[in-house]
C-alpha positions as protocol buffer text, in pm:
chain_id: "A"
residue {
  index: 1
  type: MET
  ca { x: -1422 y: 1616 z: -1731 }
}
residue {
  index: 2
  type: ARG
  ca { x: -1219 y: 1625 z: -2053 }
}
residue {
  index: 3
  type: ILE
  ca { x: -970 y: 1338 z: -2068 }
}
residue {
  index: 4
  type: LEU
  ca { x: -672 y: 1255 z: -2286 }
}
residue {
  index: 5
  type: LEU
  ca { x: -636 y: 876 z: -2296 }
}
residue {
  index: 6
  type: SER
  ca { x: -290 y: 731 z: -2353 }
}
residue {
  index: 7
  type: GLY
  ca { x: -325 y: 383 z: -2499 }
}
residue {
  index: 8
  type: LEU
  ca { x: -655 y: 474 z: -2661 }
}
residue {
  index: 9
  type: ASN
  ca { x: -665 y: 180 z: -2900 }
}
residue {
  index: 10
  type: GLY
  ca { x: -557 y: -90 z: -2656 }
}
residue {
  index: 11
  type: HIS
  ca { x: -794 y: -332 z: -2485 }
}
residue {
  index: 12
  type: MET
  ca { x: -823 y: -125 z: -2167 }
}
residue {
  index: 13
  type: GLY
  ca { x: -838 y: 199 z: -2363 }
}
residue {
  index: 14
  type: LYS
  ca { x: -1147 y: 71 z: -2539 }
}
residue {
  index: 15
  type: GLU
  ca { x: -1301 y: -24 z: -2203 }
}
residue {
  index: 16
  type: VAL
  ca { x: -1245 y: 331 z: -2075 }
}
residue {
  index: 17
  type: VAL
  ca { x: -1403 y: 482 z: -2387 }
}
residue {
  index: 18
  type: ALA
  ca { x: -1706 y: 251 z: -2358 }
}
residue {
  index: 19
  type: LEU
  ca { x: -1765 y: 341 z: -1992 }
}
residue {
  index: 20
  type: ALA
  ca { x: -1721 y: 713 z: -2058 }
}
residue {
  index: 21
  type: ARG
  ca { x: -1983 y: 694 z: -2333 }
}
residue {
  index: 22
  type: GLN
  ca { x: -2221 y: 543 z: -2078 }
}
residue {
  index: 23
  type: GLY
  ca { x: -2176 y: 855 z: -1862 }
}
residue {
  index: 24
  type: CYS
  ca { x: -1937 y: 713 z: -1601 }
}
residue {
  index: 25
  type: ARG
  ca { x: -1809 y: 993 z: -1374 }
}
residue {
  index: 26
  type: GLY
  ca { x: -1908 y: 1256 z: -1629 }
}
residue {
  index: 27
  type: ALA
  ca { x: -1597 y: 1168 z: -1829 }
}
residue {
  index: 28
  type: ASN
  ca { x: -1549 y: 1271 z: -2191 }
}
residue {
  index: 29
  type: ILE
  ca { x: -1260 y: 1113 z: -2381 }
}
residue {
  index: 30
  type: VAL
  ca { x: -1177 y: 1401 z: -2614 }
}
residue {
  index: 31
  type: ALA
  ca { x: -841 y: 1283 z: -2746 }
}
residue {
  index: 32
  type: GLY
  ca { x: -592 y: 1001 z: -2732 }
}
residue {
  index: 33
  type: VAL
  ca { x: -233 y: 900 z: -2786 }
}
residue {
  index: 34
  type: ASP
  ca { x: -147 y: 564 z: -2941 }
}
residue {
  index: 35
  type: PHE
  ca { x: 118 y: 441 z: -3182 }
}
residue {
  index: 36
  type: LEU
  ca { x: -177 y: 287 z: -3369 }
}
residue {
  index: 37
  type: ASN
  ca { x: -327 y: 629 z: -3426 }
}
residue {
  index: 38
  type: THR
  ca { x: -656 y: 526 z: -3586 }
}
residue {
  index: 39
  type: SER
  ca { x: -943 y: 565 z: -3344 }
}
residue {
  index: 40
  type: GLY
  ca { x: -1272 y: 629 z: -3516 }
}
residue {
  index: 41
  type: ASN
  ca { x: -1422 y: 959 z: -3410 }
}
residue {
  index: 42
  type: ILE
  ca { x: -1176 y: 1037 z: -3127 }
}
residue {
  index: 43
  type: PRO
  ca { x: -874 y: 1243 z: -3239 }
}
residue {
  index: 44
  type: CYS
  ca { x: -561 y: 1036 z: -3176 }
}
residue {
  index: 45
  type: ALA
  ca { x: -195 y: 1139 z: -3198 }
}
residue {
  index: 46
  type: GLY
  ca { x: 82 y: 893 z: -3266 }
}
residue {
  index: 47
  type: SER
  ca { x: 301 y: 1052 z: -2996 }
}
residue {
  index: 48
  type: PHE
  ca { x: 278 y: 1301 z: -2709 }
}
residue {
  index: 49
  type: GLU
  ca { x: 453 y: 1559 z: -2923 }
}
residue {
  index: 50
  type: TYR
  ca { x: 128 y: 1607 z: -3116 }
}
residue {
  index: 51
  type: ALA
  ca { x: -121 y: 1533 z: -2835 }
}
residue {
  index: 52
  type: GLU
  ca { x: -417 y: 1752 z: -2743 }
}
residue {
  index: 53
  type: ALA
  ca { x: -342 y: 1979 z: -2446 }
}
residue {
  index: 54
  type: ASP
  ca { x: -687 y: 2131 z: -2380 }
}
residue {
  index: 55
  type: VAL
  ca { x: -793 y: 1862 z: -2131 }
}
residue {
  index: 56
  type: ASP
  ca { x: -854 y: 1833 z: -1757 }
}
residue {
  index: 57
  type: CYS
  ca { x: -670 y: 1508 z: -1693 }
}
residue {
  index: 58
  type: VAL
  ca { x: -462 y: 1231 z: -1853 }
}
residue {
  index: 59
  type: ILE
  ca { x: -527 y: 859 z: -1805 }
}
residue {
  index: 60
  type: ASP
  ca { x: -251 y: 620 z: -1908 }
}
residue {
  index: 61
  type: PHE
  ca { x: -327 y: 262 z: -2013 }
}
residue {
  index: 62
  type: SER
  ca { x: -32 y: 221 z: -2250 }
}
residue {
  index: 63
  type: HIS
  ca { x: 304 y: 60 z: -2161 }
}
residue {
  index: 64
  type: HIS
  ca { x: 550 y: 140 z: -1886 }
}
residue {
  index: 65
  type: SER
  ca { x: 821 y: 215 z: -2145 }
}
residue {
  index: 66
  type: CYS
  ca { x: 624 y: 532 z: -2226 }
}
residue {
  index: 67
  type: THR
  ca { x: 666 y: 665 z: -1870 }
}
residue {
  index: 68
  type: GLY
  ca { x: 926 y: 930 z: -1954 }
}
residue {
  index: 69
  type: LYS
  ca { x: 734 y: 1087 z: -2244 }
}
residue {
  index: 70
  type: LEU
  ca { x: 407 y: 1062 z: -2051 }
}
residue {
  index: 71
  type: LEU
  ca { x: 547 y: 1250 z: -1750 }
}
residue {
  index: 72
  type: GLU
  ca { x: 717 y: 1507 z: -1970 }
}
residue {
  index: 73
  type: TYR
  ca { x: 386 y: 1584 z: -2142 }
}
residue {
  index: 74
  type: ALA
  ca { x: 185 y: 1602 z: -1817 }
}
residue {
  index: 75
  type: ILE
  ca { x: 441 y: 1828 z: -1648 }
}
residue {
  index: 76
  type: LYS
  ca { x: 473 y: 2056 z: -1951 }
}
residue {
  index: 77
  type: ASN
  ca { x: 95 y: 2109 z: -1958 }
}
residue {
  index: 78
  type: ARG
  ca { x: 49 y: 2098 z: -1577 }
}
residue {
  index: 79
  type: LEU
  ca { x: -210 y: 1819 z: -1605 }
}
residue {
  index: 80
  type: PRO
  ca { x: -325 y: 1573 z: -1337 }
}
residue {
  index: 81
  type: LEU
  ca { x: -219 y: 1222 z: -1433 }
}
residue {
  index: 82
  type: VAL
  ca { x: -367 y: 879 z: -1365 }
}
residue {
  index: 83
  type: ILE
  ca { x: -114 y: 602 z: -1430 }
}
residue {
  index: 84
  type: ALA
  ca { x: -302 y: 275 z: -1471 }
}
residue {
  index: 85
  type: THR
  ca { x: -15 y: 100 z: -1649 }
}
residue {
  index: 86
  type: THR
  ca { x: 190 y: -150 z: -1448 }
}
residue {
  index: 87
  type: GLY
  ca { x: 535 y: -307 z: -1471 }
}
residue {
  index: 88
  type: GLN
  ca { x: 742 y: 7 z: -1414 }
}
residue {
  index: 89
  type: THR
  ca { x: 1113 y: -35 z: -1345 }
}
residue {
  index: 90
  type: GLU
  ca { x: 1267 y: 114 z: -1031 }
}
residue {
  index: 91
  type: GLU
  ca { x: 1402 y: 397 z: -1243 }
}
residue {
  index: 92
  type: GLU
  ca { x: 1055 y: 467 z: -1385 }
}
residue {
  index: 93
  type: LYS
  ca { x: 902 y: 459 z: -1037 }
}
residue {
  index: 94
  type: LYS
  ca { x: 1158 y: 718 z: -929 }
}
residue {
  index: 95
  type: MET
  ca { x: 1059 y: 934 z: -1226 }
}
residue {
  index: 96
  type: ILE
  ca { x: 694 y: 911 z: -1118 }
}
residue {
  index: 97
  type: SER
  ca { x: 782 y: 1005 z: -762 }
}
residue {
  index: 98
  type: ASP
  ca { x: 989 y: 1304 z: -875 }
}
residue {
  index: 99
  type: ALA
  ca { x: 713 y: 1422 z: -1112 }
}
residue {
  index: 100
  type: SER
  ca { x: 461 y: 1415 z: -828 }
}
residue {
  index: 101
  type: ASP
  ca { x: 647 y: 1709 z: -675 }
}
residue {
  index: 102
  type: VAL
  ca { x: 518 y: 1915 z: -968 }
}
residue {
  index: 103
  type: ILE
  ca { x: 178 y: 1766 z: -1063 }
}
residue {
  index: 104
  type: PRO
  ca { x: -83 y: 1546 z: -893 }
}
residue {
  index: 105
  type: ILE
  ca { x: -32 y: 1180 z: -992 }
}
residue {
  index: 106
  type: PHE
  ca { x: -260 y: 888 z: -909 }
}
residue {
  index: 107
  type: TYR
  ca { x: -64 y: 563 z: -925 }
}
residue {
  index: 108
  type: ALA
  ca { x: -177 y: 217 z: -815 }
}
residue {
  index: 109
  type: ALA
  ca { x: -88 y: -147 z: -879 }
}
residue {
  index: 110
  type: ASN
  ca { x: -454 y: -233 z: -919 }
}
residue {
  index: 111
  type: PHE
  ca { x: -742 y: -4 z: -1012 }
}
residue {
  index: 112
  type: SER
  ca { x: -1020 y: -221 z: -873 }
}
residue {
  index: 113
  type: ILE
  ca { x: -1207 y: -25 z: -606 }
}
residue {
  index: 114
  type: GLY
  ca { x: -1317 y: -360 z: -462 }
}
residue {
  index: 115
  type: ILE
  ca { x: -956 y: -475 z: -421 }
}
residue {
  index: 116
  type: ALA
  ca { x: -874 y: -145 z: -249 }
}
residue {
  index: 117
  type: LEU
  ca { x: -1158 y: -208 z: -4 }
}
residue {
  index: 118
  type: LEU
  ca { x: -1040 y: -566 z: 52 }
}
residue {
  index: 119
  type: ILE
  ca { x: -688 y: -444 z: 130 }
}
residue {
  index: 120
  type: GLU
  ca { x: -806 y: -189 z: 384 }
}
residue {
  index: 121
  type: MET
  ca { x: -1035 y: -443 z: 557 }
}
residue {
  index: 122
  type: ALA
  ca { x: -757 y: -704 z: 561 }
}
residue {
  index: 123
  type: LYS
  ca { x: -516 y: -454 z: 718 }
}
residue {
  index: 124
  type: LYS
  ca { x: -770 y: -370 z: 986 }
}
residue {
  index: 125
  type: ALA
  ca { x: -834 y: -736 z: 1068 }
}
residue {
  index: 126
  type: ALA
  ca { x: -460 y: -814 z: 1075 }
}
residue {
  index: 127
  type: SER
  ca { x: -393 y: -528 z: 1317 }
}
residue {
  index: 128
  type: VAL
  ca { x: -686 y: -613 z: 1548 }
}
residue {
  index: 129
  type: LEU
  ca { x: -585 y: -982 z: 1551 }
}
residue {
  index: 130
  type: PRO
  ca { x: -204 y: -961 z: 1577 }
}
residue {
  index: 131
  type: GLU
  ca { x: -162 y: -1335 z: 1646 }
}
residue {
  index: 132
  type: ALA
  ca { x: -374 y: -1447 z: 1351 }
}
residue {
  index: 133
  type: GLU
  ca { x: -221 y: -1644 z: 1065 }
}
residue {
  index: 134
  type: ILE
  ca { x: -273 y: -1503 z: 717 }
}
residue {
  index: 135
  type: GLU
  ca { x: -299 y: -1677 z: 382 }
}
residue {
  index: 136
  type: ILE
  ca { x: -364 y: -1521 z: 39 }
}
residue {
  index: 137
  type: VAL
  ca { x: -502 y: -1728 z: -249 }
}
residue {
  index: 138
  type: GLU
  ca { x: -523 y: -1586 z: -601 }
}
residue {
  index: 139
  type: VAL
  ca { x: -686 y: -1751 z: -903 }
}
residue {
  index: 140
  type: HIS
  ca { x: -648 y: -1641 z: -1267 }
}
residue {
  index: 141
  type: HIS
  ca { x: -697 y: -1769 z: -1620 }
}
residue {
  index: 142
  type: ASP
  ca { x: -452 y: -2025 z: -1759 }
}
residue {
  index: 143
  type: ARG
  ca { x: -282 y: -1769 z: -1986 }
}
residue {
  index: 144
  type: LYS
  ca { x: -147 y: -1551 z: -1704 }
}
residue {
  index: 145
  type: LEU
  ca { x: 233 y: -1564 z: -1699 }
}
residue {
  index: 146
  type: ASP
  ca { x: 329 y: -1423 z: -1360 }
}
residue {
  index: 147
  type: ALA
  ca { x: 272 y: -1587 z: -1023 }
}
residue {
  index: 148
  type: PRO
  ca { x: 195 y: -1467 z: -766 }
}
residue {
  index: 149
  type: SER
  ca { x: -17 y: -1197 z: -925 }
}
residue {
  index: 150
  type: GLY
  ca { x: 83 y: -837 z: -881 }
}
residue {
  index: 151
  type: THR
  ca { x: -238 y: -782 z: -686 }
}
residue {
  index: 152
  type: ALA
  ca { x: -159 y: -1067 z: -443 }
}
residue {
  index: 153
  type: LEU
  ca { x: 182 y: -910 z: -382 }
}
residue {
  index: 154
  type: ALA
  ca { x: 20 y: -568 z: -334 }
}
residue {
  index: 155
  type: ILE
  ca { x: -211 y: -722 z: -71 }
}
residue {
  index: 156
  type: ALA
  ca { x: 86 y: -886 z: 103 }
}
residue {
  index: 157
  type: ASN
  ca { x: 287 y: -562 z: 97 }
}
residue {
  index: 158
  type: ALA
  ca { x: -8 y: -372 z: 243 }
}
residue {
  index: 159
  type: LEU
  ca { x: -43 y: -630 z: 521 }
}
residue {
  index: 160
  type: GLN
  ca { x: 326 y: -589 z: 598 }
}
residue {
  index: 161
  type: THR
  ca { x: 257 y: -225 z: 690 }
}
residue {
  index: 162
  type: VAL
  ca { x: 66 y: -355 z: 996 }
}
residue {
  index: 163
  type: ARG
  ca { x: 285 y: -666 z: 1038 }
}
residue {
  index: 164
  type: ALA
  ca { x: 635 y: -526 z: 1012 }
}
residue {
  index: 165
  type: ASP
  ca { x: 799 y: -861 z: 1089 }
}
residue {
  index: 166
  type: ALA
  ca { x: 595 y: -1056 z: 831 }
}
residue {
  index: 167
  type: THR
  ca { x: 770 y: -1265 z: 566 }
}
residue {
  index: 168
  type: PHE
  ca { x: 613 y: -1390 z: 242 }
}
residue {
  index: 169
  type: LYS
  ca { x: 601 y: -1754 z: 136 }
}
residue {
  index: 170
  type: ALA
  ca { x: 487 y: -1799 z: -223 }
}
residue {
  index: 171
  type: GLY
  ca { x: 376 y: -2157 z: -278 }
}
residue {
  index: 172
  type: ARG
  ca { x: 392 y: -2427 z: -13 }
}
residue {
  index: 173
  type: ASN
  ca { x: 557 y: -2766 z: -61 }
}
residue {
  index: 174
  type: GLY
  ca { x: 773 y: -3017 z: 120 }
}
residue {
  index: 175
  type: ALA
  ca { x: 795 y: -3089 z: 491 }
}
residue {
  index: 176
  type: GLY
  ca { x: 804 y: -2829 z: 765 }
}
residue {
  index: 177
  type: LYS
  ca { x: 556 y: -2642 z: 977 }
}
residue {
  index: 178
  type: ARG
  ca { x: 433 y: -2292 z: 915 }
}
residue {
  index: 179
  type: GLU
  ca { x: 660 y: -2015 z: 1041 }
}
residue {
  index: 180
  type: LYS
  ca { x: 510 y: -1780 z: 1299 }
}
residue {
  index: 181
  type: ASN
  ca { x: 521 y: -1456 z: 1100 }
}
residue {
  index: 182
  type: GLU
  ca { x: 477 y: -1577 z: 744 }
}
residue {
  index: 183
  type: ILE
  ca { x: 207 y: -1469 z: 502 }
}
residue {
  index: 184
  type: GLY
  ca { x: 141 y: -1754 z: 261 }
}
residue {
  index: 185
  type: ILE
  ca { x: 56 y: -1681 z: -103 }
}
residue {
  index: 186
  type: SER
  ca { x: -89 y: -1950 z: -327 }
}
residue {
  index: 187
  type: SER
  ca { x: -151 y: -1921 z: -703 }
}
residue {
  index: 188
  type: VAL
  ca { x: -401 y: -2115 z: -914 }
}
residue {
  index: 189
  type: ARG
  ca { x: -418 y: -2097 z: -1295 }
}
residue {
  index: 190
  type: MET
  ca { x: -722 y: -2240 z: -1471 }
}
residue {
  index: 191
  type: GLY
  ca { x: -990 y: -2173 z: -1731 }
}
residue {
  index: 192
  type: ASN
  ca { x: -1087 y: -1818 z: -1822 }
}
residue {
  index: 193
  type: ILE
  ca { x: -1110 y: -1669 z: -1472 }
}
residue {
  index: 194
  type: VAL
  ca { x: -1060 y: -1292 z: -1475 }
}
residue {
  index: 195
  type: GLY
  ca { x: -932 y: -1280 z: -1118 }
}
residue {
  index: 196
  type: ILE
  ca { x: -1015 y: -1398 z: -768 }
}
residue {
  index: 197
  type: HIS
  ca { x: -827 y: -1285 z: -458 }
}
residue {
  index: 198
  type: GLU
  ca { x: -901 y: -1425 z: -115 }
}
residue {
  index: 199
  type: VAL
  ca { x: -746 y: -1335 z: 220 }
}
residue {
  index: 200
  type: MET
  ca { x: -792 y: -1571 z: 515 }
}
residue {
  index: 201
  type: ILE
  ca { x: -710 y: -1442 z: 863 }
}
residue {
  index: 202
  type: CYS
  ca { x: -725 y: -1725 z: 1116 }
}
residue {
  index: 203
  type: THR
  ca { x: -680 y: -1761 z: 1491 }
}
residue {
  index: 204
  type: SER
  ca { x: -730 y: -2075 z: 1700 }
}
residue {
  index: 205
  type: THR
  ca { x: -1093 y: -1973 z: 1760 }
}
residue {
  index: 206
  type: GLN
  ca { x: -1215 y: -1801 z: 1444 }
}
residue {
  index: 207
  type: THR
  ca { x: -1149 y: -1725 z: 1079 }
}
residue {
  index: 208
  type: ILE
  ca { x: -1223 y: -1413 z: 877 }
}
residue {
  index: 209
  type: THR
  ca { x: -1234 y: -1463 z: 500 }
}
residue {
  index: 210
  type: LEU
  ca { x: -1231 y: -1167 z: 261 }
}
residue {
  index: 211
  type: LYS
  ca { x: -1284 y: -1240 z: -107 }
}
residue {
  index: 212
  type: HIS
  ca { x: -1295 y: -1031 z: -423 }
}
residue {
  index: 213
  type: GLU
  ca { x: -1396 y: -1170 z: -760 }
}
residue {
  index: 214
  type: ALA
  ca { x: -1357 y: -975 z: -1083 }
}
residue {
  index: 215
  type: HIS
  ca { x: -1636 y: -1035 z: -1335 }
}
residue {
  index: 216
  type: SER
  ca { x: -1496 y: -814 z: -1610 }
}
residue {
  index: 217
  type: ARG
  ca { x: -1179 y: -621 z: -1686 }
}
residue {
  index: 218
  type: ALA
  ca { x: -1404 y: -316 z: -1719 }
}
residue {
  index: 219
  type: LEU
  ca { x: -1368 y: -277 z: -1342 }
}
residue {
  index: 220
  type: PHE
  ca { x: -1015 y: -140 z: -1398 }
}
residue {
  index: 221
  type: ALA
  ca { x: -1150 y: 120 z: -1641 }
}
residue {
  index: 222
  type: GLU
  ca { x: -1415 y: 210 z: -1385 }
}
residue {
  index: 223
  type: GLY
  ca { x: -1145 y: 259 z: -1121 }
}
residue {
  index: 224
  type: ALA
  ca { x: -932 y: 473 z: -1353 }
}
residue {
  index: 225
  type: LEU
  ca { x: -1223 y: 706 z: -1428 }
}
residue {
  index: 226
  type: ALA
  ca { x: -1298 y: 731 z: -1055 }
}
residue {
  index: 227
  type: ALA
  ca { x: -932 y: 817 z: -997 }
}
residue {
  index: 228
  type: ALA
  ca { x: -944 y: 1087 z: -1264 }
}
residue {
  index: 229
  type: ASP
  ca { x: -1253 y: 1236 z: -1102 }
}
residue {
  index: 230
  type: PHE
  ca { x: -1075 y: 1227 z: -765 }
}
residue {
  index: 231
  type: ILE
  ca { x: -745 y: 1380 z: -875 }
}
residue {
  index: 232
  type: CYS
  ca { x: -877 y: 1673 z: -1080 }
}
residue {
  index: 233
  type: GLY
  ca { x: -828 y: 1984 z: -869 }
}
residue {
  index: 234
  type: LYS
  ca { x: -578 y: 1823 z: -630 }
}
residue {
  index: 235
  type: THR
  ca { x: -242 y: 1978 z: -548 }
}
residue {
  index: 236
  type: ALA
  ca { x: 85 y: 1816 z: -653 }
}
residue {
  index: 237
  type: GLY
  ca { x: 155 y: 1484 z: -485 }
}
residue {
  index: 238
  type: LEU
  ca { x: 142 y: 1109 z: -523 }
}
residue {
  index: 239
  type: TYR
  ca { x: -204 y: 961 z: -459 }
}
residue {
  index: 240
  type: GLY
  ca { x: -334 y: 604 z: -446 }
}
residue {
  index: 241
  type: MET
  ca { x: -647 y: 399 z: -389 }
}
residue {
  index: 242
  type: SER
  ca { x: -633 y: 436 z: -11 }
}
residue {
  index: 243
  type: ASP
  ca { x: -649 y: 816 z: -51 }
}
residue {
  index: 244
  type: MET
  ca { x: -960 y: 786 z: -267 }
}
residue {
  index: 245
  type: ILE
  ca { x: -1162 y: 538 z: -61 }
}
residue {
  index: 246
  type: LYS
  ca { x: -1058 y: 666 z: 285 }
}
residue {
  index: 247
  type: ILE
  ca { x: -1192 y: 389 z: 508 }
}
């Protein structure tokens, strides 16, 4: 599987290259695109205008501001695309959706296969136990700026697909009892923790706790390479983690 890696010289780009060199998913990073176009022995273009086109798939770990040029390149060359960059604006999300009418695109808020499994199991538990109360707790390093985490919100949004009347409560303080349909989200920032996400589903008689702990950011590179392997050969459309794991 010949891959063009957008964001080759970034932190996650380097993680993808390292995993590919270990033989992960039979991936071969043959070229890259990065505004810092020095990359050792992997040919790297400074823009998509000069990027290699003889590849099987594109993985993007750059910046959401590159969305337009990225999609233009993938469509022009009819290449499957894995978008592992986050933070897209509504306009950029619309561009991704429109492009998926022409090429297969894999797009997810989080590329951890473990998180995808947690989400599917949490949805199942929430649907089987419709009266259960649900709380999400996420823990990250003390340098993380956003709270709740994007992954915690993705979990909550997924749960809302089986709890249509659910409302989100980020942070809990002051007086007042819990509302019947709320999903609580709590954020903790401390130390150098890569990421912990825990979902507690509780009735008056029992509690189910689902927990995922990230040990290394390499897990996102692993998920992106798995997504590339999955999407090669697919027809045009918008794909996500649930399509790949199919619980």
